Backbone as CSV, one residue per row, in Angstrom:
resi,resn,N_x,N_y,N_z,CA_x,CA_y,CA_z,C_x,C_y,C_z
1,UNK,69.848,67.849,51.175,69.680,68.087,52.585,68.326,68.742,52.797
2,UNK,67.662,68.295,53.812,66.351,68.800,54.176,66.499,70.214,54.747
3,UNK,65.629,71.134,54.325,65.683,72.523,54.755,65.450,72.671,56.254
4,UNK,64.707,71.769,56.869,64.437,71.875,58.305,65.653,71.492,59.147
5,UNK,66.638,70.830,58.570,67.828,70.455,59.336,68.881,71.567,59.353
6,UNK,68.722,72.619,58.533,69.683,73.717,58.486,69.754,74.448,59.836
7,UNK,68.625,74.821,60.460,68.729,75.484,61.770,69.398,74.586,62.813
8,UNK,69.103,73.290,62.783,69.713,72.370,63.740,71.229,72.333,63.561
9,UNK,71.693,72.252,62.325,73.130,72.219,62.049,73.781,73.542,62.458
10,UNK,73.098,74.655,62.206,73.623,75.965,62.590,73.778,76.063,64.108
11,UNK,72.769,75.646,64.864,72.828,75.683,66.329,73.937,74.770,66.841
12,UNK,74.071,73.596,66.249,75.125,72.667,66.633,76.503,73.275,66.369
13,UNK,76.673,73.905,65.218,77.938,74.535,64.851,78.291,75.668,65.814
14,UNK,77.337,76.536,66.125,77.570,77.648,67.052,77.904,77.111,68.438
15,UNK,77.211,76.069,68.865,77.481,75.470,70.169,78.883,74.915,70.275
16,UNK,79.351,74.276,69.217,80.705,73.729,69.230,81.764,74.827,69.242
17,UNK,81.512,75.911,68.530,82.470,77.013,68.502,82.560,77.731,69.841
18,UNK,81.484,77.730,70.605,81.495,78.456,71.872,82.144,77.673,72.998
19,UNK,82.445,76.415,72.779,83.127,75.622,73.805,84.550,76.135,73.961
20,UNK,85.017,76.170,75.207,86.388,76.610,75.454,87.111,75.579,76.295
21,UNK,88.408,75.674,76.260,89.251,74.768,77.015,89.550,75.398,78.367
22,UNK,89.171,74.761,79.455,89.400,75.297,80.789,90.878,75.395,81.124
23,UNK,91.734,74.726,80.365,93.165,74.810,80.619,93.723,76.174,80.230
24,UNK,92.983,76.950,79.454,93.427,78.282,79.063,93.362,79.264,80.223
25,UNK,92.612,78.957,81.259,92.429,79.879,82.370,93.668,79.880,83.253
26,UNK,94.019,81.077,83.738,95.142,81.189,84.661,94.686,80.726,86.038
27,UNK,95.633,80.249,86.861,95.251,79.837,88.207,94.751,81.023,89.020
28,UNK,93.863,80.755,89.957,93.297,81.795,90.805,94.272,82.084,91.940
29,UNK,94.882,83.260,91.914,95.843,83.640,92.939,95.196,84.359,94.114
30,UNK,93.881,84.538,94.085,93.237,85.306,95.139,93.387,84.707,96.527
31,UNK,93.501,83.366,96.717,93.697,82.878,98.089,94.949,83.448,98.755
32,UNK,95.986,83.746,97.989,97.191,84.354,98.559,96.921,85.759,99.075
33,UNK,95.948,86.433,98.496,95.644,87.812,98.865,94.818,87.896,100.147
34,UNK,94.090,86.845,100.484,93.209,86.849,101.650,94.031,87.082,102.915
35,UNK,93.589,88.034,103.730,94.253,88.297,105.002,94.512,89.775,105.211
36,UNK,95.308,90.058,106.234,95.644,91.428,106.607,97.048,91.766,106.119
37,UNK,97.177,92.938,105.490,98.448,93.391,104.919,98.800,94.757,105.493
38,UNK,99.997,94.878,106.051,100.477,96.110,106.659,101.564,96.714,105.769
39,UNK,101.442,98.011,105.473,102.439,98.661,104.621,103.793,98.665,105.323
40,UNK,104.846,98.450,104.568,106.179,98.224,105.126,106.764,99.426,105.865
41,UNK,106.292,100.629,105.608,106.822,101.797,106.319,106.005,102.143,107.559
42,UNK,105.077,101.281,107.947,104.268,101.525,109.140,105.147,101.469,110.386
43,UNK,104.839,102.345,111.348,105.551,102.358,112.624,104.585,102.807,113.717
44,UNK,105.120,103.219,114.884,104.238,103.585,115.994,103.437,104.858,115.738
45,UNK,103.832,105.664,114.747,103.092,106.894,114.475,102.251,106.836,113.195
46,UNK,102.441,105.792,112.395,101.693,105.683,111.136,101.450,104.215,110.822
47,UNK,100.232,103.918,110.435,99.899,102.546,110.053,98.916,102.561,108.885
48,UNK,99.207,101.750,107.869,98.365,101.653,106.671,98.130,100.172,106.426
49,UNK,96.868,99.763,106.457,96.521,98.344,106.397,95.425,98.092,105.371
50,UNK,95.541,96.979,104.659,94.452,96.435,103.853,94.077,95.083,104.436
51,UNK,92.784,94.802,104.477,92.296,93.482,104.874,91.394,92.985,103.752
52,UNK,91.682,91.776,103.252,90.912,91.162,102.175,90.261,89.886,102.697
53,UNK,88.925,89.813,102.582,88.175,88.632,103.004,87.856,87.753,101.795
54,UNK,87.548,86.484,102.066,87.249,85.519,101.003,86.030,85.894,100.173
55,UNK,85.083,86.634,100.753,83.853,86.982,100.032,84.006,88.240,99.175
56,UNK,85.249,88.618,98.866,85.575,89.777,98.028,85.173,91.110,98.654
57,UNK,85.164,91.144,99.982,85.003,92.396,100.712,86.256,92.600,101.550
58,UNK,86.315,93.699,102.240,87.439,93.977,103.120,87.387,95.414,103.569
59,UNK,88.527,95.925,104.020,88.602,97.333,104.386,90.038,97.830,104.289
60,UNK,90.136,99.152,104.203,91.426,99.844,104.240,91.414,100.701,105.495
61,UNK,92.461,100.604,106.302,92.553,101.393,107.532,93.850,102.188,107.522
62,UNK,93.740,103.458,107.913,94.902,104.334,108.017,94.857,104.976,109.395
63,UNK,95.974,104.908,110.110,96.045,105.514,111.434,97.283,106.378,111.577
64,UNK,97.122,107.513,112.249,98.230,108.429,112.534,98.194,108.791,114.010
65,UNK,99.362,108.987,114.583,99.417,109.451,115.959,100.604,110.386,116.110
66,UNK,100.325,111.581,116.645,101.369,112.584,116.865,101.069,113.328,118.153
67,UNK,102.089,113.501,118.962,101.968,114.271,120.204,100.796,113.818,121.067
68,UNK,100.588,112.533,121.142,99.525,111.996,121.986,98.140,112.035,121.374
69,UNK,98.008,112.535,120.161,96.713,112.583,119.480,96.707,111.550,118.362
70,UNK,95.695,110.708,118.382,95.590,109.652,117.364,94.354,109.868,116.511
71,UNK,94.505,109.648,115.223,93.368,109.659,114.301,93.442,108.398,113.458
72,UNK,92.289,107.916,113.092,92.262,106.734,112.225,91.003,106.760,111.382
73,UNK,91.074,106.059,110.282,89.898,105.910,109.424,89.918,104.514,108.831
74,UNK,88.748,103.965,108.675,88.605,102.658,108.033,87.479,102.766,107.020
75,UNK,87.717,102.255,105.836,86.714,102.301,104.779,86.533,100.906,104.212
76,UNK,85.277,100.478,104.112,84.972,99.190,103.518,85.304,99.187,102.038
77,UNK,85.553,98.004,101.517,85.878,97.900,100.098,85.345,96.598,99.520
78,UNK,85.199,96.597,98.217,84.905,95.412,97.411,86.130,95.193,96.536
79,UNK,86.486,93.941,96.277,87.654,93.684,95.442,87.399,92.523,94.497
80,UNK,88.122,92.550,93.375,88.085,91.446,92.415,89.428,91.404,91.696
81,UNK,89.733,90.231,91.158,90.993,90.031,90.449,90.695,89.520,89.050
82,UNK,91.364,90.111,88.061,91.315,89.640,86.689,92.754,89.584,86.204
83,UNK,93.275,88.360,86.033,94.696,88.141,85.747,95.513,88.747,86.884
84,UNK,96.418,89.653,86.625,97.194,90.274,87.697,96.698,91.674,88.016
85,UNK,95.463,91.991,87.650,94.874,93.289,87.942,93.927,93.160,89.129
86,UNK,94.151,93.976,90.138,93.289,94.036,91.308,92.404,95.263,91.165
87,UNK,91.103,95.054,91.271,90.151,96.163,91.189,89.544,96.350,92.567
88,UNK,89.712,97.550,93.119,89.168,97.900,94.426,88.092,98.954,94.250
89,UNK,86.989,98.780,94.927,85.960,99.813,94.991,85.876,100.243,96.446
90,UNK,86.321,101.477,96.704,86.361,102.024,98.054,85.549,103.308,98.048
91,UNK,84.441,103.308,98.774,83.582,104.493,98.865,83.266,105.056,97.474
92,UNK,82.831,104.192,96.587,82.431,104.515,95.218,83.591,104.921,94.301
93,UNK,84.809,104.936,94.805,85.986,105.192,93.966,86.532,103.846,93.499
94,UNK,86.808,103.739,92.211,87.354,102.504,91.653,88.849,102.699,91.413
95,UNK,89.631,101.792,91.979,91.083,101.811,91.806,91.477,100.489,91.169
96,UNK,92.160,100.553,90.043,92.672,99.347,89.399,94.189,99.410,89.432
97,UNK,94.793,98.334,89.887,96.240,98.296,90.012,96.761,96.903,89.721
98,UNK,97.943,96.851,89.173,98.612,95.566,89.043,99.001,95.151,90.449
99,UNK,98.855,93.873,90.750,99.319,93.414,92.050,100.255,92.237,91.854
100,UNK,101.273,92.201,92.706,102.270,91.138,92.654,102.559,90.713,94.083
101,UNK,102.586,89.414,94.313,103.087,88.876,95.571,104.388,88.167,95.210
102,UNK,105.505,88.726,95.682,106.805,88.179,95.283,107.165,86.935,96.101
103,UNK,108.323,86.365,95.817,108.736,85.118,96.470,108.971,85.291,97.970
104,UNK,109.165,86.526,98.432,109.310,86.794,99.865,107.965,87.046,100.539
105,UNK,106.884,86.991,99.769,105.553,87.210,100.323,105.150,88.665,100.434
106,UNK,105.887,89.562,99.782,105.547,90.982,99.804,104.496,91.279,98.737
107,UNK,103.502,92.065,99.103,102.439,92.474,98.187,102.759,93.858,97.647
108,UNK,102.772,93.982,96.331,103.003,95.264,95.674,101.719,95.698,94.982
109,UNK,101.267,96.907,95.305,100.096,97.522,94.676,100.575,98.834,94.056
110,UNK,101.055,98.762,92.834,101.761,99.873,92.199,100.962,101.165,92.119
111,UNK,99.670,101.102,91.886,98.872,102.320,91.737,98.469,102.910,93.089
112,UNK,98.771,102.209,94.176,98.350,102.659,95.506,99.525,103.162,96.337
113,UNK,100.648,102.474,96.267,101.769,102.834,97.129,103.097,102.440,96.491
114,UNK,104.117,103.242,96.764,105.469,102.882,96.334,106.094,101.876,97.298
115,UNK,105.478,101.703,98.463,105.954,100.742,99.459,105.214,99.422,99.302
116,UNK,105.873,98.330,99.660,105.196,97.036,99.621,104.430,96.809,100.930
117,UNK,103.557,95.810,100.922,102.783,95.427,102.098,103.250,94.049,102.548
118,UNK,103.236,93.838,103.859,103.634,92.557,104.434,102.432,91.928,105.117
119,UNK,102.262,90.630,104.914,101.115,89.928,105.488,101.300,89.794,106.995
120,UNK,100.228,90.090,107.731,100.222,89.981,109.184,99.681,88.608,109.540
121,UNK,100.426,87.858,110.346,99.990,86.503,110.723,98.980,86.509,111.839
C-alpha cells in the first residue's frame, strides 16, 4: 500500500464512523408546547401563566388581586427541549425540569409547580 493513501483511508474511516442514523432521534414534541398555559389552581384572585412561542421565546406572568388591589409581573424567557427536559432561562436564572403533556392535554412542570397547567385556546 502506498504511504500517501494512508491519510485518505484514515479520513474516509473517520467520516464513516461519524455518520449517524436519523431514526435514532426522538420526535420533536415542542409543537405541543407552543401556546398559552394557565396553572390549574388559577382563579379570580390568582393567575399563573406560561406562554411559549415557536421561536423559543415566551414569558411567565403571575397576577394577584386582593381587596381591590391587583399586582402582576411578566418576565421574558428563552426555552429549549432536550428529550423530555425543558430548559427555561428567565431573567438569567436557568430552570431545568422534566415536562410531560398527558393524554388529557395537561402540562406538568415538576420543578416549577405541583399543579398542572392547562392550555388556553
